[in-house]
TORBANU-466192 format. One record per residue: residue in one letter; x, y, z of N, C-alpha, C in turn. Coordinates in pm, 1 decimal, always signed. Layout:
<rec type="A" n_x="X" n_y="Y" n_z="Z" ca_x="X" ca_y="Y" ca_z="Z" c_x="X" c_y="Y" c_z="Z"/>
...
% end
This chain:
<rec type="X" n_x="+3029.4" n_y="-1103.8" n_z="-3894.5" ca_x="+2934.0" ca_y="-1203.0" ca_z="-3849.7" c_x="+2881.1" c_y="-1167.9" c_z="-3711.7"/>
<rec type="X" n_x="+2969.3" n_y="-1120.4" n_z="-3624.0" ca_x="+2931.4" ca_y="-1084.0" ca_z="-3488.8" c_x="+2824.9" c_y="-974.0" c_z="-3490.3"/>
<rec type="X" n_x="+2840.1" n_y="-875.8" n_z="-3578.6" ca_x="+2743.0" ca_y="-767.5" ca_z="-3589.9" c_x="+2610.0" c_y="-819.8" c_z="-3639.7"/>
<rec type="X" n_x="+2611.9" n_y="-915.8" n_z="-3730.1" ca_x="+2489.3" ca_y="-974.3" ca_z="-3783.1" c_x="+2412.5" c_y="-1048.1" c_z="-3672.7"/>
<rec type="X" n_x="+2483.7" n_y="-1121.6" n_z="-3588.3" ca_x="+2419.8" ca_y="-1194.3" ca_z="-3477.9" c_x="+2358.9" c_y="-1094.9" c_z="-3378.6"/>
<rec type="X" n_x="+2433.1" n_y="-990.4" n_z="-3345.0" ca_x="+2381.3" ca_y="-888.9" ca_z="-3252.5" c_x="+2255.7" c_y="-822.5" c_z="-3308.3"/>
<rec type="X" n_x="+2257.7" n_y="-789.4" n_z="-3435.5" ca_x="+2141.8" ca_y="-725.9" ca_z="-3498.6" c_x="+2020.8" c_y="-817.5" c_z="-3494.8"/>
<rec type="X" n_x="+2041.6" n_y="-945.6" n_z="-3521.1" ca_x="+1931.8" ca_y="-1041.4" ca_z="-3518.2" c_x="+1874.8" c_y="-1054.0" c_z="-3377.7"/>
<rec type="X" n_x="+1962.7" n_y="-1057.3" n_z="-3277.4" ca_x="+1915.7" ca_y="-1065.5" ca_z="-3138.6" c_x="+1836.8" c_y="-941.3" c_z="-3098.5"/>
<rec type="X" n_x="+1883.3" n_y="-825.2" n_z="-3139.8" ca_x="+1811.4" ca_y="-702.4" ca_z="-3108.4" c_x="+1673.0" c_y="-701.1" c_z="-3171.5"/>
<rec type="X" n_x="+1661.6" n_y="-751.1" n_z="-3294.2" ca_x="+1530.9" ca_y="-758.1" ca_z="-3359.6" c_x="+1438.2" c_y="-854.7" c_z="-3286.9"/>
<rec type="X" n_x="+1493.1" n_y="-967.0" n_z="-3241.2" ca_x="+1411.6" ca_y="-1063.1" ca_z="-3167.3" c_x="+1363.1" c_y="-1005.4" c_z="-3035.0"/>
<rec type="X" n_x="+1453.0" n_y="-941.7" n_z="-2962.1" ca_x="+1416.6" ca_y="-882.6" ca_z="-2833.8" c_x="+1318.7" c_y="-768.0" c_z="-2855.3"/>
<rec type="X" n_x="+1338.9" n_y="-688.8" n_z="-2956.3" ca_x="+1249.1" ca_y="-577.5" ca_z="-2985.5" c_x="+1108.5" c_y="-624.7" c_z="-3017.1"/>
<rec type="X" n_x="+1095.5" n_y="-742.2" n_z="-3076.3" ca_x="+963.8" ca_y="-797.0" ca_z="-3106.6" c_x="+888.5" c_y="-838.9" c_z="-2982.3"/>
<rec type="X" n_x="+958.1" n_y="-854.7" n_z="-2870.3" ca_x="+894.3" ca_y="-895.8" ca_z="-2744.6" c_x="+843.8" c_y="-777.1" c_z="-2664.6"/>
<rec type="X" n_x="+873.8" n_y="-656.9" n_z="-2708.2" ca_x="+832.8" ca_y="-539.1" ca_z="-2633.0" c_x="+681.1" c_y="-528.5" c_z="-2629.4"/>
<rec type="X" n_x="+630.7" n_y="-480.7" n_z="-2518.6" ca_x="+485.7" ca_y="-464.4" ca_z="-2503.5" c_x="+437.6" c_y="-352.4" c_z="-2593.8"/>
<rec type="X" n_x="+323.1" n_y="-373.2" n_z="-2651.8" ca_x="+263.1" ca_y="-270.2" ca_z="-2735.1" c_x="+146.9" c_y="-209.3" c_z="-2659.8"/>
<rec type="X" n_x="+126.3" n_y="-79.8" n_z="-2673.1" ca_x="+16.3" ca_y="-15.7" ca_z="-2602.6" c_x="-118.0" c_y="-64.4" c_z="-2656.8"/>
<rec type="X" n_x="-222.7" n_y="-60.3" n_z="-2574.2" ca_x="-353.2" ca_y="-103.4" ca_z="-2622.4" c_x="-401.1" c_y="-9.1" c_z="-2731.4"/>
<rec type="X" n_x="-484.2" n_y="-60.1" n_z="-2821.3" ca_x="-534.6" ca_y="+27.0" ca_z="-2928.3" c_x="-609.9" c_y="+146.0" c_z="-2869.3"/>
<rec type="X" n_x="-593.6" n_y="+260.4" n_z="-2933.4" ca_x="-663.1" ca_y="+378.6" ca_z="-2882.8" c_x="-813.4" c_y="+360.2" c_z="-2900.9"/>
<rec type="X" n_x="-887.8" n_y="+424.2" n_z="-2814.1" ca_x="-1032.4" ca_y="+410.9" ca_z="-2820.2" c_x="-1085.6" c_y="+312.8" c_z="-2716.9"/>
<rec type="X" n_x="-999.7" n_y="+221.8" n_z="-2670.1" ca_x="-1042.6" ca_y="+128.4" ca_z="-2567.1" c_x="-1016.6" c_y="+191.0" c_z="-2430.6"/>
<rec type="X" n_x="-1111.8" n_y="+178.5" n_z="-2337.6" ca_x="-1088.7" ca_y="+237.5" ca_z="-2205.5" c_x="-981.6" c_y="+160.7" c_z="-2129.1"/>
<rec type="X" n_x="-898.6" n_y="+233.8" n_z="-2056.9" ca_x="-796.2" ca_y="+170.3" ca_z="-1974.0" c_x="-862.6" c_y="+111.9" c_z="-1850.7"/>
<rec type="X" n_x="-820.5" n_y="-5.1" n_z="-1811.0" ca_x="-875.6" ca_y="-69.1" ca_z="-1692.4" c_x="-804.8" c_y="-14.9" c_z="-1569.5"/>
<rec type="X" n_x="-880.5" n_y="+40.7" n_z="-1474.6" ca_x="-815.1" ca_y="+92.8" ca_z="-1354.0" c_x="-761.6" c_y="-22.1" c_z="-1270.2"/>
<rec type="X" n_x="-654.3" n_y="+1.1" n_z="-1195.8" ca_x="-599.4" ca_y="-105.5" ca_z="-1112.3" c_x="-697.5" c_y="-142.4" c_z="-1001.4"/>
<rec type="X" n_x="-699.5" n_y="-269.3" n_z="-966.6" ca_x="-784.6" ca_y="-317.1" ca_z="-859.0" c_x="-702.2" c_y="-316.1" c_z="-730.5"/>
<rec type="X" n_x="-752.6" n_y="-248.2" n_z="-629.0" ca_x="-683.7" ca_y="-241.9" ca_z="-500.1" c_x="-763.3" c_y="-326.8" c_z="-402.5"/>
<rec type="X" n_x="-706.4" n_y="-437.9" n_z="-365.2" ca_x="-774.8" ca_y="-531.6" ca_z="-277.1" c_x="-773.2" c_y="-482.8" c_z="-132.8"/>
<rec type="X" n_x="-884.7" n_y="-503.2" n_z="-64.3" ca_x="-892.1" ca_y="-471.5" ca_z="+78.5" c_x="-895.9" c_y="-600.0" c_z="+160.2"/>
<rec type="X" n_x="-875.7" n_y="-712.2" n_z="+96.7" ca_x="-876.0" ca_y="-840.1" ca_z="+166.9" c_x="-764.9" c_y="-842.5" c_z="+271.7"/>
<rec type="X" n_x="-799.8" n_y="-883.8" n_z="+392.7" ca_x="-703.2" ca_y="-888.9" ca_z="+500.9" c_x="-691.8" c_y="-759.6" c_z="+579.1"/>
<rec type="X" n_x="-766.9" n_y="-657.7" n_z="+537.8" ca_x="-760.2" ca_y="-527.9" ca_z="+604.8" c_x="-884.4" c_y="-500.7" c_z="+689.7"/>
<rec type="X" n_x="-967.1" n_y="-602.1" n_z="+708.2" ca_x="-1093.7" ca_y="-586.0" ca_z="+779.2" c_x="-1075.5" c_y="-536.6" c_z="+922.5"/>
<rec type="X" n_x="-963.0" n_y="-570.7" n_z="+985.0" ca_x="-939.3" ca_y="-529.4" ca_z="+1123.8" c_x="-896.2" c_y="-384.1" c_z="+1134.8"/>
<rec type="X" n_x="-868.1" n_y="-320.3" n_z="+1020.2" ca_x="-817.9" ca_y="-183.3" ca_z="+1021.9" c_x="-916.8" c_y="-85.1" c_z="+958.8"/>
<rec type="X" n_x="-967.5" n_y="-117.1" n_z="+841.2" ca_x="-1057.2" ca_y="-25.2" ca_z="+771.5" c_x="-1182.8" c_y="-0.1" c_z="+854.8"/>
<rec type="X" n_x="-1220.4" n_y="+127.7" n_z="+865.7" ca_x="-1338.8" ca_y="+164.8" ca_z="+941.5" c_x="-1314.3" c_y="+184.3" c_z="+1090.6"/>
<rec type="X" n_x="-1192.2" n_y="+161.7" n_z="+1137.6" ca_x="-1159.8" ca_y="+175.6" ca_z="+1279.9" c_x="-1116.6" c_y="+318.6" c_z="+1311.7"/>
<rec type="X" n_x="-1137.7" n_y="+359.3" n_z="+1436.0" ca_x="-1092.8" ca_y="+491.5" ca_z="+1479.4" c_x="-952.0" c_y="+481.0" c_z="+1539.1"/>
<rec type="X" n_x="-896.8" n_y="+593.8" n_z="+1581.4" ca_x="-759.1" ca_y="+598.6" ca_z="+1632.0" c_x="-741.5" c_y="+513.5" c_z="+1757.3"/>
<rec type="X" n_x="-840.7" n_y="+513.0" n_z="+1847.2" ca_x="-829.6" ca_y="+432.2" ca_z="+1969.2" c_x="-821.2" c_y="+284.2" c_z="+1937.1"/>
<rec type="X" n_x="-901.2" n_y="+239.7" n_z="+1841.5" ca_x="-899.1" ca_y="+98.3" ca_z="+1803.5" c_x="-764.9" c_y="+60.5" c_z="+1743.1"/>
<rec type="X" n_x="-707.1" n_y="+149.6" n_z="+1662.6" ca_x="-575.2" ca_y="+121.2" ca_z="+1604.4" c_x="-468.5" c_y="+112.5" c_z="+1712.2"/>
<rec type="X" n_x="-473.8" n_y="+202.1" n_z="+1810.4" ca_x="-375.3" ca_y="+201.3" ca_z="+1918.5" c_x="-385.9" c_y="+73.5" c_z="+2001.2"/>
<rec type="X" n_x="-506.8" n_y="+22.1" n_z="+2020.8" ca_x="-519.5" ca_y="-102.8" ca_z="+2096.2" c_x="-472.5" c_y="-222.2" c_z="+2013.2"/>
<rec type="X" n_x="-479.8" n_y="-210.4" n_z="+1881.0" ca_x="-436.9" ca_y="-318.5" ca_z="+1791.9" c_x="-285.5" c_y="-320.9" c_z="+1772.1"/>
<rec type="X" n_x="-225.3" n_y="-201.8" n_z="+1754.2" ca_x="-83.3" ca_y="-191.1" ca_z="+1719.6" c_x="+4.3" c_y="-128.5" c_z="+1828.1"/>
<rec type="X" n_x="-54.5" n_y="-65.9" n_z="+1927.6" ca_x="+22.3" ca_y="+12.5" ca_z="+2022.9" c_x="+20.6" c_y="+157.9" c_z="+1979.4"/>
<rec type="X" n_x="+90.4" n_y="+245.0" n_z="+2050.8" ca_x="+89.1" ca_y="+387.5" ca_z="+2015.4" c_x="+153.9" c_y="+411.9" c_z="+1879.0"/>
<rec type="X" n_x="+100.3" n_y="+507.9" n_z="+1803.3" ca_x="+158.8" ca_y="+536.5" ca_z="+1671.5" c_x="+295.3" c_y="+603.0" c_z="+1683.7"/>
<rec type="X" n_x="+378.4" n_y="+579.5" n_z="+1584.3" ca_x="+509.0" ca_y="+645.3" ca_z="+1575.1" c_x="+492.1" c_y="+790.6" c_z="+1531.0"/>
<rec type="X" n_x="+385.9" n_y="+815.3" n_z="+1455.8" ca_x="+362.1" ca_y="+947.5" ca_z="+1398.2" c_x="+212.2" c_y="+972.7" c_z="+1398.0"/>
<rec type="X" n_x="+172.1" n_y="+1095.1" n_z="+1431.9" ca_x="+31.6" ca_y="+1135.0" ca_z="+1432.0" c_x="+24.4" c_y="+1272.4" c_z="+1368.2"/>
<rec type="X" n_x="-24.2" n_y="+1277.8" n_z="+1244.6" ca_x="-29.5" ca_y="+1402.5" ca_z="+1169.0" c_x="-175.4" c_y="+1439.0" c_z="+1144.7"/>
<rec type="X" n_x="-210.3" n_y="+1562.4" n_z="+1178.6" ca_x="-347.1" ca_y="+1610.3" ca_z="+1157.0" c_x="-345.2" c_y="+1725.6" c_z="+1058.1"/>
<rec type="X" n_x="-439.3" n_y="+1721.8" n_z="+965.9" ca_x="-456.4" ca_y="+1830.9" ca_z="+870.2" c_x="-605.4" c_y="+1853.5" c_z="+853.0"/>
<rec type="X" n_x="-651.9" n_y="+1965.8" n_z="+905.9" ca_x="-795.3" ca_y="+1994.1" ca_z="+912.5" c_x="-864.1" c_y="+1878.9" c_z="+984.7"/>
<rec type="X" n_x="-959.9" n_y="+1814.5" n_z="+920.2" ca_x="-1031.4" ca_y="+1704.6" ca_z="+985.5" c_x="-970.9" c_y="+1568.1" c_z="+954.2"/>
<rec type="X" n_x="-869.3" n_y="+1564.5" n_z="+868.5" ca_x="-804.4" ca_y="+1437.6" ca_z="+832.4" c_x="-690.1" c_y="+1407.0" c_z="+928.8"/>
<rec type="X" n_x="-654.9" n_y="+1279.5" n_z="+935.4" ca_x="-548.5" ca_y="+1237.1" ca_z="+1026.3" c_x="-473.1" c_y="+1119.4" c_z="+964.8"/>
<rec type="X" n_x="-341.1" n_y="+1119.0" n_z="+984.2" ca_x="-257.1" ca_y="+1007.5" ca_z="+939.9" c_x="-184.5" c_y="+954.0" c_z="+1062.1"/>
<rec type="X" n_x="-201.5" n_y="+823.9" n_z="+1085.6" ca_x="-129.1" ca_y="+756.9" ca_z="+1192.8" c_x="-30.7" c_y="+660.1" c_z="+1130.2"/>
<rec type="X" n_x="+91.8" n_y="+659.0" n_z="+1181.2" ca_x="+194.5" ca_y="+569.1" ca_z="+1128.6" c_x="+237.7" c_y="+473.2" c_z="+1239.0"/>
<rec type="X" n_x="+236.3" n_y="+344.5" n_z="+1205.3" ca_x="+278.4" ca_y="+239.8" ca_z="+1297.5" c_x="+396.7" c_y="+168.0" c_z="+1234.3"/>
<rec type="X" n_x="+500.9" n_y="+142.9" n_z="+1313.0" ca_x="+621.3" ca_y="+80.5" ca_z="+1259.2" c_x="+661.5" c_y="-38.8" c_z="+1344.0"/>
<rec type="X" n_x="+712.5" n_y="-138.9" n_z="+1276.4" ca_x="+764.5" ca_y="-257.1" ca_z="+1342.7" c_x="+889.0" c_y="-303.6" c_z="+1270.0"/>
<rec type="X" n_x="+944.7" n_y="-416.0" n_z="+1308.9" ca_x="+1066.5" ca_y="-464.4" ca_z="+1244.5" c_x="+1044.8" c_y="-508.4" c_z="+1099.6"/>
<rec type="X" n_x="+922.0" n_y="-541.9" n_z="+1063.5" ca_x="+893.1" ca_y="-592.0" ca_z="+929.0" c_x="+848.1" c_y="-481.1" c_z="+834.7"/>
<rec type="X" n_x="+769.7" n_y="-385.2" n_z="+887.3" ca_x="+709.4" ca_y="-288.1" ca_z="+796.4" c_x="+665.4" c_y="-161.0" c_z="+868.1"/>
<rec type="X" n_x="+623.5" n_y="-65.5" n_z="+785.9" ca_x="+566.5" ca_y="+61.0" ca_z="+831.5" c_x="+428.7" c_y="+71.3" c_z="+768.0"/>
<rec type="X" n_x="+328.3" n_y="+101.7" n_z="+849.8" ca_x="+190.6" ca_y="+112.5" ca_z="+802.2" c_x="+141.4" c_y="+254.7" c_z="+824.1"/>
<rec type="X" n_x="+89.3" n_y="+316.8" n_z="+719.2" ca_x="+27.0" ca_y="+447.9" ca_z="+728.6" c_x="-123.0" c_y="+428.5" c_z="+718.7"/>
<rec type="X" n_x="-195.8" n_y="+475.1" n_z="+818.9" ca_x="-341.9" ca_y="+466.7" ca_z="+819.9" c_x="-397.4" c_y="+607.8" c_z="+804.7"/>
<rec type="X" n_x="-485.7" n_y="+626.4" n_z="+708.0" ca_x="-544.2" ca_y="+757.0" ca_z="+679.8" c_x="-688.7" c_y="+757.3" c_z="+728.7"/>
<rec type="X" n_x="-717.1" n_y="+848.5" n_z="+820.6" ca_x="-848.1" ca_y="+856.3" ca_z="+882.6" c_x="-919.8" c_y="+983.6" c_z="+838.2"/>
<rec type="X" n_x="-1046.3" n_y="+969.2" n_z="+801.4" ca_x="-1128.9" ca_y="+1081.4" ca_z="+759.2" c_x="-1263.9" c_y="+1071.6" c_z="+828.6"/>
<rec type="X" n_x="-1322.6" n_y="+1187.2" n_z="+864.5" ca_x="-1454.0" ca_y="+1183.6" ca_z="+928.4" c_x="-1562.5" c_y="+1146.3" c_z="+826.8"/>
<rec type="X" n_x="-1665.5" n_y="+1080.7" n_z="+877.3" ca_x="-1779.6" ca_y="+1046.8" ca_z="+792.7" c_x="-1905.5" c_y="+1091.7" c_z="+864.6"/>
<rec type="X" n_x="-1977.7" n_y="+1181.2" n_z="+802.9" ca_x="-2104.0" ca_y="+1225.4" ca_z="+859.5" c_x="-2092.4" c_y="+1291.9" c_z="+994.9"/>
<rec type="X" n_x="-1988.1" n_y="+1370.6" n_z="+1019.3" ca_x="-1972.6" ca_y="+1440.5" ca_z="+1144.6" c_x="-1922.1" c_y="+1354.6" c_z="+1258.6"/>
<rec type="X" n_x="-1895.0" n_y="+1228.8" n_z="+1231.6" ca_x="-1843.6" ca_y="+1140.0" ca_z="+1336.6" c_x="-1692.5" c_y="+1151.2" c_z="+1345.0"/>
<rec type="X" n_x="-1637.7" n_y="+1079.0" n_z="+1442.2" ca_x="-1492.7" ca_y="+1073.1" ca_z="+1460.7" c_x="-1427.3" c_y="+1012.3" c_z="+1335.8"/>
<rec type="X" n_x="-1308.0" n_y="+1059.5" n_z="+1298.1" ca_x="-1240.8" ca_y="+1005.0" ca_z="+1179.9" c_x="-1213.8" c_y="+854.1" c_z="+1192.8"/>
<rec type="X" n_x="-1231.8" n_y="+783.4" n_z="+1081.5" ca_x="-1205.1" ca_y="+639.8" ca_z="+1075.8" c_x="-1113.6" c_y="+610.9" c_z="+957.1"/>
<rec type="X" n_x="-1048.9" n_y="+495.3" n_z="+961.2" ca_x="-955.7" ca_y="+456.8" ca_z="+855.4" c_x="-1033.0" c_y="+430.5" c_z="+726.5"/>
<rec type="X" n_x="-992.1" n_y="+500.8" n_z="+621.4" ca_x="-1051.1" ca_y="+476.8" ca_z="+489.7" c_x="-948.7" c_y="+419.6" c_z="+392.0"/>
<rec type="X" n_x="-818.3" n_y="+431.9" n_z="+425.7" ca_x="-713.9" ca_y="+380.6" ca_z="+336.9" c_x="-589.2" c_y="+352.7" c_z="+418.9"/>
<rec type="X" n_x="-515.8" n_y="+249.4" n_z="+381.7" ca_x="-386.4" ca_y="+219.8" ca_z="+443.8" c_x="-282.4" c_y="+195.5" c_z="+336.1"/>
<rec type="X" n_x="-159.4" n_y="+227.7" n_z="+368.8" ca_x="-46.4" ca_y="+205.1" ca_z="+279.3" c_x="+62.7" c_y="+139.0" c_z="+362.1"/>
<rec type="X" n_x="+141.2" n_y="+50.9" n_z="+300.2" ca_x="+245.6" ca_y="-20.3" ca_z="+373.8" c_x="+373.4" c_y="-27.0" c_z="+291.8"/>
<rec type="X" n_x="+484.7" n_y="-32.1" n_z="+365.0" ca_x="+615.0" ca_y="-47.0" ca_z="+300.1" c_x="+710.5" c_y="-111.4" c_z="+400.1"/>
<rec type="X" n_x="+816.1" n_y="-167.7" n_z="+348.1" ca_x="+921.2" ca_y="-223.0" ca_z="+433.2" c_x="+1002.6" c_y="-106.7" c_z="+489.1"/>
<rec type="X" n_x="+1077.7" n_y="-128.5" n_z="+597.0" ca_x="+1156.7" ca_y="-18.3" ca_z="+654.1" c_x="+1251.0" c_y="+49.1" c_z="+554.1"/>
<rec type="X" n_x="+1295.2" n_y="-25.7" n_z="+451.9" ca_x="+1384.2" ca_y="+34.6" ca_z="+352.1" c_x="+1308.5" c_y="+102.3" c_z="+237.8"/>
<rec type="X" n_x="+1175.6" n_y="+105.1" n_z="+246.3" ca_x="+1094.8" ca_y="+174.7" ca_z="+146.1" c_x="+1034.4" c_y="+87.0" c_z="+38.7"/>
<rec type="X" n_x="+1076.7" n_y="-37.4" n_z="+29.5" ca_x="+1019.7" ca_y="-125.6" ca_z="-73.0" c_x="+875.4" c_y="-161.8" c_z="-36.8"/>
<rec type="X" n_x="+794.8" n_y="-190.3" n_z="-139.3" ca_x="+655.2" ca_y="-226.7" ca_z="-118.0" c_x="+642.9" c_y="-356.5" c_z="-39.8"/>
<rec type="X" n_x="+533.1" n_y="-367.9" n_z="+33.6" ca_x="+497.8" ca_y="-490.5" ca_z="+103.5" c_x="+345.3" c_y="-499.5" c_z="+100.3"/>
<rec type="X" n_x="+294.1" n_y="-618.9" n_z="+100.6" ca_x="+150.2" ca_y="-640.8" ca_z="+102.3" c_x="+90.9" c_y="-577.7" c_z="+228.3"/>
<rec type="X" n_x="-15.0" n_y="-501.1" n_z="+212.3" ca_x="-73.5" ca_y="-428.6" ca_z="+324.9" c_x="-128.0" c_y="-522.8" c_z="+431.9"/>
<rec type="X" n_x="-195.7" n_y="-628.3" n_z="+390.4" ca_x="-251.7" ca_y="-723.2" ca_z="+487.7" c_x="-140.9" c_y="-794.4" c_z="+564.5"/>
<rec type="X" n_x="-31.4" n_y="-826.6" n_z="+497.7" ca_x="+82.3" ca_y="-890.3" ca_z="+566.1" c_x="+143.1" c_y="-796.5" c_z="+668.7"/>
<rec type="X" n_x="+149.0" n_y="-669.3" n_z="+636.5" ca_x="+202.3" ca_y="-570.5" ca_z="+729.4" c_x="+112.0" c_y="-558.7" c_z="+851.8"/>
<rec type="X" n_x="-18.4" n_y="-553.9" n_z="+829.9" ca_x="-113.0" ca_y="-547.5" ca_z="+942.5" c_x="-92.2" c_y="-667.2" c_z="+1034.3"/>
<rec type="X" n_x="-84.3" n_y="-786.1" n_z="+976.0" ca_x="-64.9" ca_y="-908.0" ca_z="+1056.7" c_x="+67.4" c_y="-903.9" c_z="+1133.3"/>
<rec type="X" n_x="+174.4" n_y="-856.8" n_z="+1069.3" ca_x="+305.6" ca_y="-850.3" ca_z="+1134.8" c_x="+304.3" c_y="-749.8" c_z="+1249.8"/>
<rec type="X" n_x="+238.7" n_y="-636.1" n_z="+1232.1" ca_x="+231.9" ca_y="-536.1" ca_z="+1338.3" c_x="+148.9" c_y="-584.7" c_z="+1456.6"/>
<rec type="X" n_x="+40.2" n_y="-654.1" n_z="+1429.7" ca_x="-41.7" ca_y="-710.2" ca_z="+1536.9" c_x="+39.3" c_y="-811.1" c_z="+1615.5"/>
<rec type="X" n_x="+110.2" n_y="-900.4" n_z="+1544.8" ca_x="+192.3" ca_y="-1002.3" ca_z="+1610.7" c_x="+303.2" c_y="-937.8" c_z="+1694.8"/>
<rec type="X" n_x="+366.6" n_y="-834.7" n_z="+1642.6" ca_x="+474.1" ca_y="-766.6" ca_z="+1716.0" c_x="+419.7" c_y="-698.8" c_z="+1841.5"/>
<rec type="X" n_x="+298.8" n_y="-643.2" n_z="+1834.3" ca_x="+240.3" ca_y="-575.5" ca_z="+1950.4" c_x="+199.8" c_y="-673.8" c_z="+2059.6"/>
<rec type="X" n_x="+162.9" n_y="-794.9" n_z="+2022.4" ca_x="+118.0" ca_y="-895.1" ca_z="+2118.7" c_x="+232.9" c_y="-960.0" c_z="+2195.4"/>
<rec type="X" n_x="+355.1" n_y="-944.1" n_z="+2148.3" ca_x="+469.9" ca_y="-1007.5" ca_z="+2215.9" c_x="+497.1" c_y="-946.7" c_z="+2348.0"/>
% end
């Protein structure tokens, strides 16, 4: 009887598994929100330093640059690229908690600004 109950439960749980979308339908790309990042996107390195303080890390590769800012709540990586021969500006940011877990990028920006103002 115990085996019968286990088998029935496995069939029920197996029926809840996600099924892939039918082939032929285009996959929807993930939406990456920039809401809350207005104070960072499009800014140059000087503007970031005045907002967050000096970066913990400054990596340059050809004309691209990565600045890393860290605080007690999170770590923010800002990626700067030149546009039209001008100075590099932030085109993308990534954020994580100090232990590596994901964190909302806008929340990280707000936490770093608050920590710098103290």
